[in-house]
N, C-alpha and C positions, 0 to 999 in steps of 0.2 A: 255552250257550256263544255261540250266535249273538247273544243279546241283549247279551253282554258286549263284542262287537266292534262298535264304532261308527266311522263315518267321521270323519276329522279335519276340523275346521272350515276353511272356506276361508280362505286367507291374506288378511290385510288389505292392500289396495292402497294404498300410500303415495303421496300426491300431493305433489310438491315445491312449496315455497312460491315464489310468483312474486315476484322482486325487480325491480320496475319501475324503481326508482331507479338500480340498477346499470346497466341497459340504457341509460337516459337519459344517465347520466354517461359511459358508454363511447362513445356516439354523439357527445356533445359533444367529448370529448377527441380522438377520431379525426377529427372535422371540423376542429378547430383545427390538429391536426398535418398534415392533408392540405392545409389552406390555407397553412401555413408552407412545406411542401415545394413546393407549386405556385408560390408567390411567388418562392422562390429559383430554381426551375428555369426560370421564364419571365421573370426579371428582364432588362430590355432591355439593360442595360449590363454584365451579368455574363457573362464569356466562359468557358464551361466547357471549351472546347477548350484554352485557356491552362492551366487547372487540370490537364487530362490530360497536357499537354506537359511541364510542370514537375514532375509528380508523381514521376517517376523521373529527374530531371535529375541530372547528375553532382555539382553543387555541393550540391544537396539531400541526396543520399545521403552525401556527405562530412559534412555537418552532422549527419545522424542518427548517424553513427559517433562524432563528437565529443560529442554529447549523451549517448550511452550511456556513453562513457568518463567524462564528468563525473559521471554518476549513480552508476556503480559505485565510482569512487574516493571520492567524497564520502560515500557510504553506508558504505564500509569504514572511513573515518576516523570517521564518526559512531557506528557500532556499537562499534568497539573502544574509542574514547575515551569513549563513553557508558557502557559497562560499567564502565570504570575509575572514572569520576566517580561512578557510582551506588554502587559499593562504597565509595568514599571518603566519600560522603554518609552511609552507614550505619555508618561507622567510629566506635568509641567515643572516638577521639582528637578532641578539640574543634577543634584547629587544622586537621586534615585535613578534618573535616566542614565547617567554615566556609569553607575555600578552595574546596571543591567547590560549596558553596551560592552563593558569589560568582560562580563561573564560570557556573553555570546562570542566575543573576539577570542577569548582563551580557549573555550571548549570546541569551537569550530576550527580553530587553528592548530590544534594538536590531534594526532591520530588517536582513534578510539582504542587501538591496541595498546598504545603507550599509557592511556588513562587507566585501563584495566590492570596493566602491569604495575602502575603506581599504587593503586588501592590494594593490590595483592601484597605488595612489599612495604606498605606504610609502616609496619611494625619495626622495620630496620632503623628508622629515624624517629619514630614516635612509639615507644613501647607501650605506653599507657595513654588512655584518653580520659579526661576528666572535665567536669563542669562544676561550678560553684559560685558563690557570691563573694567578691573580694572583701577582705578585712573582717571576715566572719569564719566561723568553723563549719559552715555549711559547705560541704564539698563531696563530690561523688567521683569515683575513679574506677576504671576497669581496664583489663588488658586489651590491647588493640587486636591481637589475634583472636580473642574471644568475640569481640564485637564485629569485626570484619573478617568473617570466614571466607573461604574461596568463593562460595556462591554469592555472598553479599558483595564481595569485591567486584564480581562481574556485573551484578545488578547496578551498583553505584556507577561503575565506569560506563556502562551502556546507557543508563537512565540520565545521568548528568550530561552526557554528550548529546543525547537525543533532545533534551530540553532546550539546548541552544538552537537546534534546527526548528523545533516546534515553536519557539518564541518568534522566529521570523515568519513562519507560516501563519501563526495567529495574528501577528501584527499586520501582515498583508491583508488578511481577511477583515480586520477591524477598520483599516483605512479605506477599504473598498466600499464601505457603507457611506451613502451620501451624507455630507456634512450637515445639510439642511435638516435632516431628521434628528440629529443629535441636538441641534440648536432649538428645534421645536420642543423636544422632550425637556430640555433644560428650562425653556420658557414656561413649561407646565409645572415646574418645581420638582422634577425627578432628580434624585441624587445620582452621583456618578456610578455607584454600584448598581442601582436599579436601572439606570440607563444602559449599562452594559448587559444586564441580564434580560431585560425586556425588549430592547430595541436593537442593539448592535450585534450581540452574539447570534441571535436566531437568523439574521440575514447574512452574517459573516460565515456561517456554517457552510453555505454553498461554495465558498471559496476555500474554506479550511479542510473540508472532508476529503476531496480528491488527493491532495498531497499527503494528508495524514494517513490515508490508506496505503499510499506508496511507501511512506516511512515505516508503517507496520510490517509490510512485506519485506522491506529492506532490513528491519530489525530482526525478523525471523532468521534471515541468512547471516546477519552480522553477529548473531549470538554464537556462531561457531568460533569466534575469536576468544570465547571464554576458555578455550583449551590452554591459553597461556597461564590461567589461574588454576589449572587442573580440575576444572568443573566437568563432571561426567555428562556433558550434553551429547547430542547425536554424533557430531563429528568426532569428538574425543572418544566415544565408545567405539565408533567404527575403526579409528586408528589403533585403539588398544587391541581390538580383535585382529586387525591386520598385522600388528607387530608380533602377535603370537602365532598366526597361521601363515604369514607371508603372502596372503591374498590381498595385495594392496589395491589393485584396480577394481577387483570385485567388490570390496567393501566401500570404495569410493562411489561405485555405481549404486550400491544399496543406499548410502546417505543421499545421493543425488535424487534418487527416486522418491524418497520420503520428503525431501525439501520441495520437490516439484509438486507433490501431492498437497502438502500443507499450503504452499503459496497459491496453488490453484483454488483451494477452498477460500482463502482470504480474498482472492481476486473477485470471486463470485459475490462474497459478502460486501466487498467495497462497491460493486456495481449496484446492488440493491439499496445500499445506504445512500449512494449518490442519487439514485432515482427517487428515494423518499424525500430528500431535501430539495429536489428540483421541483416539487409540487408548488404551484403558484407562480413559478418563474418562467414556465414554458406553457405554450398552448396545449401541447400534447406530449405526454411522457414518452421517452424512447421505449420501444418494445423490449421485453425481456428475452433472454436467449431461448426460452421455451416457445414464446410467441413467434420469434423469428423462425425457428425450426418448423413450427406448425404451418406458418405462412408459406415457407419454402416447399414443404411437402404438398400443400394444397394447390399452389399456383405454378409449380414447376412444369407440369405437363398440361396445364389448362390453356386452351387456345384463346387468343384475344377476342373480346366480344365483337361481333359483327353487327353493325347497325341495321335495323329492319328497313327493307325497301318499302317506302310509302310514297304514294303519288303526291306531287307538289301542286297545290292550287295557286294559280296565278290570276291576277285580276284580268278582267275582260279587256280586250284590245291588244293582248300580248300573245 
């Protein structure tokens, strides 16, 4: 029996491969980043005290509120109208489908700056806007400048342009759902509207949410184009202060800091929203940033587990 008991062979000591190129690349990148930071920090004509002073200035904070309002309203118009245009684009009715295609073609093919400029100056060619029933006295009319103020012109320009992009995003999400599920739902007697609400859209959200988050972040930055309509958003406010104080770069840095802060918050929100809609589609949800940090802090210095040395029992005769 003693011969049958032998000691387990020593564990193989794994030596990790040295990646010299990674270390060299990391050093080069860090050196370039440090040089850029040092150059900005020590620029002789860059006044960081001015940046700190105007970072929480009353006009800057008012501009931030206006920027958020533009982003929210434009995205609401874009999402609601985009879903409608996407459903029209998939309609079997050729007239409805072609109208939606022309809408997408026009608003994606013209710059959003031009569209905001168009709505802002619409009163030049259309002084009044009215609706009514033909051949009757029922008629309503109002001044175009009253209905489409500068803020509304920016919202319409941003929202209608965003709807064209959202229509393609929603359409891609809808056609990503397996066609057999829609056929089964129709066989059960579901209407087209109920089919969209109960079967298609819940599954299409996994495809729709990521690009929609990107579009929201992009919209937050694109709202700076509202300066062409004299809307007092963040960029416009910073330029107004810069025109009065001649601190152009400092105010541009102030606006950039706030844009980075707001887009960072939206990026975190997008991550958790994507994680929520990924339930049921993945075996395990991706870890959150906090979970990744906790795992890194716990396992960074932890040595790899060493298997316990146990005797190996071999059958007799060996």
